[in-house]
C-alpha positions as CSV (number, residue, x, y, z in Angstrom):
1,M,-21.5,93.3,-156.8
2,S,-20.0,90.3,-155.0
3,K,-20.6,89.8,-151.3
4,V,-16.9,89.3,-150.8
5,L,-14.4,91.5,-152.7
6,Y,-10.8,90.7,-153.5
7,E,-8.1,92.9,-154.9
8,K,-4.3,92.9,-154.9
9,D,-2.4,96.0,-153.8
10,G,1.3,95.4,-154.4
11,R,2.4,92.7,-151.9
12,I,-0.9,92.9,-150.0
13,G,-4.1,90.9,-150.9
14,R,-7.2,92.7,-149.6
15,I,-10.4,90.7,-148.8
16,T,-13.5,92.7,-147.9
17,L,-16.8,91.3,-146.6
18,N,-19.2,93.3,-148.7
19,R,-22.8,93.2,-147.4
20,P,-22.8,96.6,-145.7
21,E,-26.6,96.8,-145.8
22,A,-26.7,93.8,-143.4
23,M,-23.5,94.6,-141.4
24,N,-21.8,91.9,-143.5
25,A,-23.9,89.2,-142.0
26,I,-23.2,85.6,-143.2
27,D,-25.6,84.0,-145.5
28,D,-25.3,80.7,-147.5
29,E,-22.9,82.3,-150.1
30,V,-20.5,84.3,-147.9
31,P,-18.4,81.4,-146.6
32,G,-17.6,80.0,-150.0
33,L,-16.9,83.4,-151.5
34,L,-14.5,84.1,-148.6
35,Q,-12.7,80.8,-149.2
36,D,-12.4,81.7,-152.9
37,A,-10.8,85.0,-152.1
38,V,-8.3,83.4,-149.8
39,E,-7.4,80.8,-152.5
40,A,-6.9,83.7,-155.0
41,A,-4.5,85.4,-152.7
42,N,-2.6,82.2,-152.0
43,A,-2.4,81.4,-155.8
44,D,-0.8,84.8,-156.5
45,P,3.0,84.5,-156.1
46,S,3.4,88.3,-155.6
47,V,1.0,88.5,-152.5
48,H,2.8,88.2,-149.2
49,V,0.1,89.2,-146.7
50,I,-3.7,89.3,-146.6
51,I,-5.8,92.0,-144.9
52,L,-9.4,91.0,-144.1
53,S,-11.9,93.7,-143.3
54,G,-15.6,94.6,-143.6
55,A,-17.3,97.3,-145.6
56,G,-19.6,99.8,-144.0
57,K,-20.3,100.1,-140.2
58,A,-19.0,96.8,-139.0
59,F,-16.6,93.9,-139.7
60,C,-19.3,91.2,-139.4
61,A,-22.5,90.9,-137.3
62,G,-22.5,87.1,-137.5
63,Y,-25.0,84.8,-139.3
64,D,-27.9,86.6,-140.9
65,L,-30.7,85.9,-138.4
66,K,-33.4,87.3,-140.6
67,Y,-32.4,84.6,-143.1
68,Y,-31.7,81.8,-140.6
69,A,-33.8,82.4,-137.5
70,E,-36.8,84.4,-138.7
71,G,-36.6,82.4,-141.9
72,N,-34.7,79.1,-142.2
73,G,-32.0,79.5,-144.8
74,A,-31.2,77.0,-147.5
75,G,-29.3,74.8,-145.1
76,E,-32.3,74.3,-142.8
77,A,-30.9,75.9,-139.7
78,T,-33.8,74.3,-137.9
79,Q,-35.0,70.9,-139.3
80,P,-38.4,69.4,-138.7
81,M,-38.4,66.9,-135.9
82,P,-37.0,64.3,-135.6
83,W,-33.9,66.1,-136.8
84,D,-30.8,64.5,-138.4
85,P,-27.7,65.6,-136.6
86,M,-25.4,64.5,-139.4
87,K,-27.3,66.5,-142.0
88,D,-26.8,69.6,-139.8
89,Y,-23.2,68.7,-139.2
90,A,-22.5,68.4,-142.9
91,F,-24.0,71.8,-143.5
92,M,-22.2,73.6,-140.6
93,S,-18.9,71.8,-141.0
94,R,-18.7,73.0,-144.6
95,N,-19.0,76.6,-143.3
96,T,-16.4,76.0,-140.6
97,E,-14.0,74.6,-143.2
98,K,-14.5,77.6,-145.4
99,F,-13.8,80.0,-142.4
100,M,-10.7,77.9,-141.6
101,S,-9.3,78.7,-145.1
102,L,-8.0,81.8,-143.2
103,W,-6.2,79.5,-140.8
104,R,-4.8,77.3,-143.5
105,S,-3.8,80.2,-145.7
106,H,-0.1,80.0,-146.6
107,K,0.0,83.8,-146.4
108,P,-0.5,85.5,-143.0
109,V,-3.9,87.1,-142.5
110,V,-4.5,90.3,-140.5
111,C,-8.1,90.9,-139.5
112,K,-9.2,94.5,-139.1
113,V,-12.2,94.9,-136.8
114,H,-14.4,98.0,-136.5
115,G,-17.9,98.1,-135.3
116,F,-18.7,94.5,-134.4
117,A,-17.2,91.0,-134.9
118,V,-19.9,89.0,-133.1
119,A,-21.3,85.5,-133.2
120,G,-20.2,83.9,-136.5
121,G,-18.3,87.1,-137.3
122,S,-16.0,86.4,-134.3
123,D,-15.5,82.9,-135.7
124,I,-14.2,84.5,-138.9
125,A,-12.0,87.0,-137.1
126,L,-10.5,84.4,-134.8
127,C,-9.5,82.1,-137.6
128,C,-7.1,84.9,-138.8
129,D,-3.5,85.0,-137.6
130,M,-3.8,88.4,-136.0
131,V,-6.7,90.6,-135.1
132,V,-6.4,94.4,-134.7
133,M,-9.5,96.1,-133.3
134,A,-10.7,99.6,-132.9
135,E,-10.9,100.4,-129.2
136,D,-14.6,100.9,-129.4
137,A,-15.4,97.9,-131.5
138,K,-17.1,94.9,-129.9
139,I,-16.4,91.2,-130.1
140,G,-18.3,88.3,-128.5
141,Y,-20.4,85.2,-129.2
142,M,-23.9,86.0,-127.9
143,P,-25.6,82.8,-129.3
144,V,-24.1,80.8,-126.5
145,R,-27.0,82.1,-124.5
146,V,-29.2,80.1,-126.8
147,W,-29.0,78.9,-130.4
148,G,-25.3,78.5,-130.9
149,C,-21.9,77.1,-130.2
150,P,-18.8,78.6,-131.9
151,T,-17.9,76.0,-134.4
152,T,-14.3,77.1,-135.0
153,A,-13.6,76.7,-131.2
154,M,-10.9,79.3,-131.3
155,W,-11.8,81.0,-128.0
156,T,-10.0,78.4,-125.8
157,Y,-6.9,78.4,-128.0
158,R,-6.6,82.1,-127.9
159,L,-7.6,82.8,-124.3
160,G,-7.0,79.6,-122.2
161,P,-9.9,77.8,-120.4
162,E,-10.9,80.3,-117.7
163,K,-11.2,83.4,-119.9
164,A,-12.9,81.4,-122.6
165,K,-15.4,80.2,-120.0
166,R,-15.9,83.8,-118.9
167,M,-16.9,84.7,-122.5
168,L,-18.9,81.6,-123.4
169,F,-20.8,81.2,-120.1
170,T,-22.1,84.8,-120.5
171,G,-22.3,85.6,-124.2
172,D,-21.0,89.0,-123.3
173,K,-19.5,91.4,-125.9
174,V,-16.3,93.1,-124.9
175,T,-14.6,96.2,-126.4
176,G,-11.4,96.1,-128.4
177,V,-9.6,97.4,-125.3
178,E,-10.9,94.6,-123.1
179,A,-10.2,92.0,-125.9
180,A,-6.6,93.2,-126.1
181,D,-6.1,93.2,-122.3
182,M,-7.3,89.6,-122.0
183,G,-5.1,88.4,-125.0
184,L,-8.0,87.6,-127.4
185,V,-6.6,90.0,-130.0
186,L,-3.2,91.4,-130.8
187,K,-4.0,95.0,-130.0
188,A,-6.7,97.8,-129.9
189,V,-6.1,101.3,-131.2
190,P,-8.3,104.4,-131.5
191,A,-10.8,104.0,-134.4
192,D,-9.2,106.8,-136.4
193,E,-5.9,105.0,-136.2
194,L,-7.1,101.5,-137.1
195,D,-6.4,101.7,-140.9
196,A,-2.9,103.1,-140.4
197,E,-2.0,100.5,-137.7
198,V,-3.1,97.6,-139.9
199,E,-1.3,98.9,-142.9
200,R,2.0,99.3,-140.9
201,L,1.8,95.8,-139.6
202,A,1.0,94.3,-143.1
203,E,3.6,96.3,-144.8
204,R,6.3,95.2,-142.3
205,M,5.4,91.5,-142.8
206,A,5.2,92.0,-146.6
207,T,9.0,92.7,-146.7
208,V,9.6,89.1,-145.5
209,P,9.9,86.4,-148.2
210,I,6.8,84.3,-148.7
211,N,8.5,81.0,-147.9
212,Q,9.7,82.4,-144.5
213,L,6.3,83.6,-143.6
214,M,4.8,80.3,-144.6
215,M,7.2,78.2,-142.6
216,Q,6.7,80.3,-139.4
217,K,2.9,80.1,-139.8
218,M,3.0,76.3,-140.3
219,V,5.1,75.7,-137.2
220,I,2.9,77.9,-135.0
221,N,-0.3,76.4,-136.3
222,Q,1.0,72.9,-135.9
223,A,1.5,73.5,-132.2
224,I,-2.2,74.5,-131.9
225,E,-3.4,71.6,-134.1
226,A,-1.4,69.1,-132.0
227,M,-3.6,70.2,-129.1
228,G,-6.5,68.6,-130.8
229,L,-8.1,71.6,-132.7
230,A,-9.8,69.4,-135.3
231,N,-11.4,67.2,-132.7
232,T,-12.6,70.2,-130.7
233,Q,-14.1,71.8,-133.8
234,R,-15.9,68.5,-134.6
235,L,-17.5,68.4,-131.2
236,A,-18.3,72.1,-131.3
237,T,-20.0,71.8,-134.7
238,V,-22.2,68.9,-133.5
239,F,-23.1,70.8,-130.4
240,D,-24.0,73.9,-132.5
241,G,-26.6,71.8,-134.2
242,I,-27.9,70.5,-130.9
243,T,-28.3,74.1,-129.5
244,R,-30.6,74.9,-132.4
245,H,-32.7,71.7,-132.0
246,S,-32.9,71.6,-128.2
247,P,-36.3,72.7,-126.7
248,E,-34.7,76.1,-125.9
249,G,-33.4,76.4,-129.4
250,I,-36.8,75.6,-131.0
251,N,-38.4,78.1,-128.7
252,F,-36.0,80.8,-129.8
253,K,-36.6,80.0,-133.4
254,E,-40.4,80.2,-132.9
255,R,-40.1,83.4,-130.9
256,S,-38.0,84.9,-133.8
257,E,-40.8,84.0,-136.2
258,Q,-43.5,85.5,-133.9
259,V,-41.9,88.8,-132.9
260,G,-39.0,89.1,-135.4
261,W,-35.3,88.2,-134.8
262,K,-34.3,91.6,-133.5
263,Q,-36.7,91.4,-130.5
264,A,-35.9,87.8,-129.9
265,V,-32.1,88.5,-129.9
266,D,-32.7,91.5,-127.6
267,E,-34.6,89.3,-125.1
268,R,-31.9,86.6,-125.3
269,D,-28.9,89.0,-124.9
270,R,-30.5,90.9,-122.0
271,G,-31.5,87.7,-120.2
272,V,-35.2,88.6,-119.8
273,Y,-36.7,85.5,-121.4
274,D,-36.9,82.0,-120.1
275,W,-36.2,79.8,-123.1
276,T,-36.9,76.6,-121.2
277,Q,-40.4,77.7,-120.1
278,D,-40.9,79.8,-123.3
279,R,-42.0,82.9,-121.4
280,P,-40.6,86.2,-120.1
281,I,-38.7,86.0,-116.8
282,N,-40.7,87.6,-114.1
283,K,-39.0,89.6,-111.4
284,G,-38.1,87.4,-108.4
285,Q,-37.8,84.2,-110.5
C-alpha cells in the first residue's frame, strides 16, 4: 500500500500520510508522494478543499531517523568530509519544494494533527493553510538542538520573531492548546472532537466556488511571499545542511550509530549530552 493515500469524497480531497508503523516518518519517497497527491486534488475540478491527516497514532514524527541518522538515507544526510553544501542543498531543497506543494495548492489545505507533528512533520503541517490540533497533540522542532534547521521556515511567518525564537532556541514541543494560544495553529479541540471539527471547517469552505477560494489564497500567500519567504527558505535549507555537517552534527550522527537513534534523540532533547565535547554533561558543568 502507498505511503501516502489520496481519495476524493464529494468536494473534499483527502490525503493521508500512511506509514503508521513508523508514526508516518518521512523517508525518501514520502515528499514526492505527498506532492503527487496534492497535484491530483488540484487537477480534479470537483475538489474544493483538501484535508491532510496521518494514519495511526500520530500525524507525522518527522524524518525517519533510523533511516537518516542511524543509517544515512539515499540522499546522504551526512556526507563524507569534505562535504559539498550544494549537493546537500539540492537534496533538501527538493524535499522543501515538495512540502511547499501544500502552500502552492490552488485548493485550501486543512491539516488535522493528532499525536505529534514534530521536526519535519511540523514543516509539513505549517505549509498548510490552516492547522487544527487535538488539545493533547504536540508540535515542535526538536532538531534545532542539534542536527536540523526547519527548511520551510514557516515558524517566523506564523508566530512573529519573538515566539519563533522561543520555539527554535529551545526545541521544545508544545501542546495543541499552547500552539493555538500563541497563534501557531488555528485552534485546538478535544481529541474526540478533532475529526468533527475539521469536517465542519472543510465542508463550510467546500460550499465556496473554487475560483473564489483560489483568489483569496493567492492574495494572502502573496503577502507572505513578498516578505521574502523564498529567500528565507533558501538560507534555512543551506543552514540545515550545515547543522548536520558541523562538529556537533557529526557527533550526533556517530552517537546515533553507536547507541541507536532513540537514545541519541532522548539525550539531545533532554539536554544531557554535550555535542561539542561529545560526552554526557556532568552535573555542575
